[in-house]
Phi, psi and omega in degrees: 000317182284343177298326179298333180291344180274348182284129180288154177087170178292132180243130172251120178255120182254122178244123178248124185249125178291141179084003180101165181290133177245154178295326181299311179292318180300319179297317179297321184288343178296343179277351182293138179248069180236162181300316181213134178242130177242120181245108182251152175238137175255105192263015178292140184303326183284357181275348183281126181272149178230155177303139181096357175298142179285163176300325179296318179295319179292323176295319177297319178296314179302318179297315180296322179294318179294321177298320178299319177296318179293328174298319178297314179301315179300316181293325177293318179296318179295323182286316186259346183061025174223155177254130179301152180299310181226133175237122174258129183239123184222133178248146182239125169210147185271143177268000000 
């Protein structure tokens, strides 16, 4: 997390959390030293992982979380007409 603070230029770190935004993750992310932090939650019932999920199910979830992050990037580019210098995309889901 602190490595991102060493990257020059404005950094937008996008965190997408399966099952919706939680206080635990939000609390941890307050320690991030980046120009801008975006914490999104994907609250669809099917995004919550349970023990015994197959690797295929986890891969599908990871893909959906990344697509959600890319949708955010797309909307930001459309809104500001600029692309951020560095975009970090990270998805959170519990095993």
